[in-house]
Residue, then its C-alpha position, 0 to 999 in steps of 0.5 A: x939170238x938162239x930164240x930168234x933163230x928158233x922162231x925163224x926156223x918154226x916159221x919157215x918149217x911150218x911153211x916148208x911142211x905146208x908146201x912140200x908137195x906143191x913145187x910149182x913156181x907159183x906156189x913157191x911165189x905164194x909161199x914166199x908171200x906167206x913168209x913175208x907175212x910171218x916176218x913183217x908186222x906193225x905194233x899198232x895195226x895189221x899190214x896187208x901191203x905187198x913187197x915194197x911197201x912193208x914197215x920193217x922193225x929192227x927185229x924184222x930186219x934182223x930176221x930177214x938177214x938170217x932169212x936171206x938164203x931162203x929168199x930165192x925159194x919164197x920169192x913172190x911177185x906184187x899182187x893185188x889182195x882182192x885177187x888169187x890166181x890158180x894153184x893158190x893154197x891157204x892154211x887156216x893158222x894164225x902164223x900162215x895167214x897174216x893178219x889174224x885179227x882178234x876183236x875184243x868180243x872174242x871174234x876172229x878174222x883171217x882175210x884171204x882177200x881184201x877189197x880195201x878203202x878207208x872205212x868199211x871194206x869187204x873181206x874174204x877169209x876165215x871167220x870165227x865168232x865169239x867164243x871162237x871154237x870153229x871157223x867159217x869161210x866167209x865174206x864180211x865187213x871190216x874197217x880199214x885205214x886204207x887200201x890194205x890195213x885193217x884196224x879195230x876202230x871203236x872195237x866194232x866187230x866184223x859183220x858177216x854177209x856170206x858163208x860158204x860153209x854155213x852149218x859145217x864149220x871147220x877147225x884150225x888148220x883147215x885149208x882152202x885151195x884154188x886148184x889148177x883145174x879151177x875148183x875152189x875147195x874147202x877142206x877141213x883138218x882131217x882132209x874131208x871136203x866140206x865145200x866146193x864152188x864146183x867150177x872144175x874144168x870150166x876154164x877158171x883162171x882168177x878168184x876175185x873179191x869185187x868192191x861190191x862184196x861179190x866174190x867171183x870165179x872168172x875165166x880168161x875172158x873175165x866172165x862169171x863162172x860162179x859168184x857169192x851173189x848167186x848163192x846168198x845166205x841170210x843177207x843181201x848187198x847193195x846191187x844184189x838180186x834174189x832171183x826165182x829159186x833162190x832164198x835167204x835163210x836166218x842164222x839157226x839157233x837152238x831155241x827157235x826154228x829158222x825163217x826164209x825169205x824165197x822167190x817162187x814161181x808165184x811171187x815172194x814168199x816167207x816161211x818158218x822152216x818147220x814141217x810143213x813150212x808155215x807161211x807169213x808173207x805172200x806178195x802177191x797174196x796166196x791164190x792170186x794170179x799173175x797175168x802172163x808169164x811172170x818172173x820175179x826178182x827182188x832187187x836191193x837198190x839204194x833207198x828201195x827194195x823192188x819186187x819186179x815181175x818181168x812181164x813186158x821187159x821194162x824191168x819197172x818194180x811192181x812193188x817197192x818197199x822203202x828203205x832208210x837213206x844211206x851211203x851206197x856202199x855202207x849197207x846191207x840187208x839181213x833176214x833175222x830169226x824173228x822173221x824181220x828183214x833188217x837194213x843194216x847202215x854204217x855209223x862212224x860212232x856205233x858201227x852198224x845200226x839196224x832199221x826194220x824193213x816194212x815187208x808187213x804193216x803189222x809187226x805182230x805179223x812176224x812169227x818170232x816177234x814175241x817168241x814161242x806162244x808169245x801174245x803180240x800187241x802194238x806195244x808189248x808182248x805177253x804170255x797167254x795167261x798170267x800166273x795165279x794161285x789157282x792156275x798157271x799154264x804159261x810162263x815167260x822164258x825170261x821175265x826181264x825180256x818178254x820178247x823171248x816168248x813163253x813156255x808151258x809151266x807143264x810140258x805136254x806128254x803124249x803118255x797122258x793124253x787124257x790130261x790135255x786140255x784146250x785153253x780158249x783165247x778169243x780174238x787171237x789171230x796167227x800169222x799162217x792165216x796168210x796161207x789159206x791152203x794151210x788149213x787142215x780142214x775147211x768149212x768145218x765146225x769149231x768142236x771138230x776142229x777142237x777134237x782134231x787137235x786133242x786126238x793128235x798128240x803132235x798138234x799144239x794148238x787149234x786156230x779156228x777162223x770164221x767169217x761174221x756169225x758163221x758156224x763154219x770155218x777154217x781149221x789150222x792145226x800147227x805142230x809148232x807154235x810161234x808168236x800170236x797176235x791180239x786182234x780187235x773183235x769185229x763183228x762184220x769181219x773175220x773172227x779168230x779163237x785160239x785153242x792152246x793145248x795145255x797139260x793139266x798138272x797132277x793134284x794131290x788128294x783134296x779134302x773130300x778124299x780124306x773125309x771119305x776115308x774117315x767115314x769108312x774107318x767109322x763104319x761097323x765091321x759087318x757093314x764094311x765087309x758087305x760093302x766091300x764084297x758087293x764092291x768087288x762083285x760089281x767091279x767084276x761084272x762092270x769089267x766084264x761088260x766093259x771088256x765085251x764093249x770094247x771088243x765089239x767097238x774094236x771090231x768096228x773100228x779095226x780098220x779106222x785106228x791107224x788114222x786118227x794119229x796121223x800128224x797134219x791130218x787133212x780133211x776126213x770124208x765119209x763113204x757117203x760123201x765120196x759117193x755123192x761127190x763122184x756121183x756113184x763113181x760115174x766118171x773114171x778118169x784114169x788108173x794109177x798105182x794101187x787105184x782107180x781114179x774118178x772125177x768128182x765134185x765136192x759140196x762147195x763146188x770144188x772139182x776134185x779127183x778121187x782116187x780109190x784103192x782097189x784092194x785094200x790088202x794090197x794097197x793099205x801101206x801105200x794109202x797110209x804112205x800117201x796120206x802121211x806124206x802128201x798131207x805134210x807137204x805143200x809145193x806148187x809143183x806137187x799134187x795137193x791132198x784135199x782129204x781122204x776117207x777111211x771108212x771100213x774097208x774103203x780107202x780114198x784119197x781126194x786130190x786136186x783136180x788136173x784138167x789135162x790129166x797125165x803127161x803120157x797122153x801128151x808126149x806118146x802117140x800124138x800127131x804133129x798138130x797135137x804134140x807139145x811145143x818146145x816151150x811147153x816141154x821145157x816148162x813141164x821139165x822145170x816143174x818136175x824138177x822143182x817138185x823133186x828138189x822140194x821133195x829131196x832137199x826142202x822137207x824135214x825128212x828127205x822123201x824119195x818118190x821112187x816111181x817117177x814116170x810120165x803116168x805120175x806127172x799131172x798137167x793143170x789147165x796151163x800145162x803146169x806140171x805136178x808130181x803125184x801118186x806117192x804110194x810108193x814114197x819113202x821118208x829118209x831122216x836127214x840124220x839117218x845113214x840107212x833105212x829099209x825099204x822094199x823093192x818098188x818102181x816101174x820097169x824102164x825107169x829103175x836106176x841100176x843101183x836097184x840091183x844092189x842093196x843100197x839106193x838113195x834118193x838119186x834113184x829119182x834123178x835117174x828116173x827123171x833122166x829117163x822121163x827127160x829123154x821120153x819127153x825130148x823124143x816123144x816116145x816111151x823108153x821101152x817099145x816092144x813094137x819097135x825094130x829090135x835095135x830100137x826097143x830100148x831108148x837108152x840103148x839108142x841114146x848111147x849109140x847116137x851119143x857115140x856117133x854124135x847124132x843126138x839130134x836124131x832122137x829129137x821128136x820128129x812129129x813136132x815141127x817146133x821141136x825141130x826148130x829147137x833141135x840145138x836146145x833139145x840136145x842140151x836137154x839130152x846131155x842133162x839127161x845123160x848127166x842124170x842117167x849116170x850108172x854111179x849115183x854119186x856122179x848124178x846131180x842133186x835135183x837142186x842143181x838140175x833146176x839151176x841148170x834148167x834155169x841157166x844158172x849153172x853149166x852141165x857137168x862136162x867130166x861124165x861117163x858116157x857109158x851109161x849102163x851095163x848089159x846085165x841091167x839093161x836086159x833085166x830091166x825089160x822084165x819086171x819078173x826079174x826083180x821077184x827073186x831079190x830080197x824083199x827089203x833094200x838099204x837106202x843110204x844117204x849120200 
């Protein structure tokens, strides 16, 4: 009796401690449900049924009798387990979440919501993989006997199809709270917020798990405010659509880099997540154009995966990948670590069985199908060179499983680059050839390609691809190596050769050294003495000569030594080639930060923009920043670096040519006939946001541009915008909390935190907000020629905001803008969110992109007092910043 009473007290005490701060009627009802879960269970299965349908053992009845006095406090209404209401709190503990099901492999599930049916069913709750140390908030598939009973049929573990806190697991006693203001918040046991649905203040009323496996936050009209389908991880469920800007990312492992499948503006793309990313799937192919305004969808339908380009509104698939026929509710797709997309189909005997989705015709085209350095042929995987008694450069990671790849016998060391050698492998192809823009050098010779890799320690291989018997070809210099493909030699097609970098092992002295030593021992004393003296004298003279030669050469290459070690170096041009391309700098097309820009044409006919740094003493650091930064990133909304020149005092950047020039020429001072229409402005804004989102969140380092303004936004012939001029950019390691930088930027676009000692990449978000207002209003942020009260656009913005007259700011020179006045005002509200004086209140650029694409609303709980007077007056004068400290802290948020 005493033990049973104590168990009851422990159960109710824990519940009391968890709910003592939370005293609404609904919370008492939810707590009552937990109490009943603590009291009622079945020996053979775990029952999720509400009150009135519980199977009670005699022990449970006895406990219930002792707990009768508590029932008025903990009484709960019957509720559907697929839905939860506001003010619901769950605590990740086996006594508070029932059932807590542990499978034979060690994995554990603690479902919160269950959409049950006999057979495979979707559940939402905490999940812990084996061995169980930490939990993820996930949607997973479990097997149920009926509407509310989970069973461990044939000991098949659950299959996770979505996770909220991927990469940030939580511990026992973490909480999930569906707050009264409609936000779904996951907090770890220490109280830190790990994840949130960001639905606060949007009118949410319910959290529901649909029978499709889609977890949704609904308002009172049953409209979706948030859905897990809009935030995929590595899986797609039947009926789910991958839209432009969304991606599937494989699970991260210690041994290999993850891969991701993304819908971009130019189609379906799959990459290995390296720096820069390495492309392996392109539909349509890189460089091809979609006629019209293409909007890509990847739709998972029964028996097919359809790539749809919505051009005429018909929704017919432009490309369809066939799938294995299966029951509609018993399948899902998952992106695996090897780069393959797998279809998982339920089998009553074995659980989920997977089948390959043939996104590529050749299985060897996937990046990790044979692991790092693995040679893929149609039938098997192998290492580049078999170990022999004489030489062995590679060995399998696992001799019993060659699919895992190979490793170097002697790791490559940057401290002994003289021992680096290239191992030549003929007729070896590389998956990254799918991206013709990934080549470090185009139209180059094989020896130049090889030497470029040997000079750069981060280069792990040189891949040279040429057509037929041509001596010129494309050179790829990846810093990480994945699976390689064995191809057949075709004299009438492309030829591909791999040069893998290996480290020569140190060897012990050979027989010749021993014989030399014996010869010296046998020589007469005088002969030995004279020989030694001559050797010393000769060595001194030789050393002096070498020293003089080195001094002369160091003087000649003083300005060049920094450039041969830049990872992922693009093509290098001589000064003579630059002069020829620009016809001796004939056509000046602009002046940017630290330099003048000229129009040019390369020998192959490619039109380029050549930026000359005017004053090496001032711009050398900026030049290095641009070469290192632009050379390592590839995105459709960032200006591409084709090459550079670093000869003596000459510093040039060779960039892709943008026919329509910079944005400022199109939004300032235009008449009605020349003003941009609403749709073009909107498209430009989305392009800029996507470029910044890539810099901030998708590169290995977070890159803060620090000089976003109209002059640094360039437009191509179709008015697609690209971010340019990286001379002021700053790299921020993702695991680095603080780095040093000096003051930079343009007055009028500087965020308030520049006046303090701490900045983040959110300064770009602020500058984007200023730029967005300029595009909407058709005027510059600072216009001294305006009446005094209208000089500063942001002061005018705050005045109109208070008077609820934002429409007055809409560009009056454009009739089309007046017709889209309501949309323009919405865009200004987004700008206001970006212009928050506290950087933590500004949205990340990925959120801005979602707002612009209509996938997310603008935050309503924002501060309309955008700035303080000290900052406003200071921002008018660049000289204000000169007395400030030369370096500031950048702190990650």
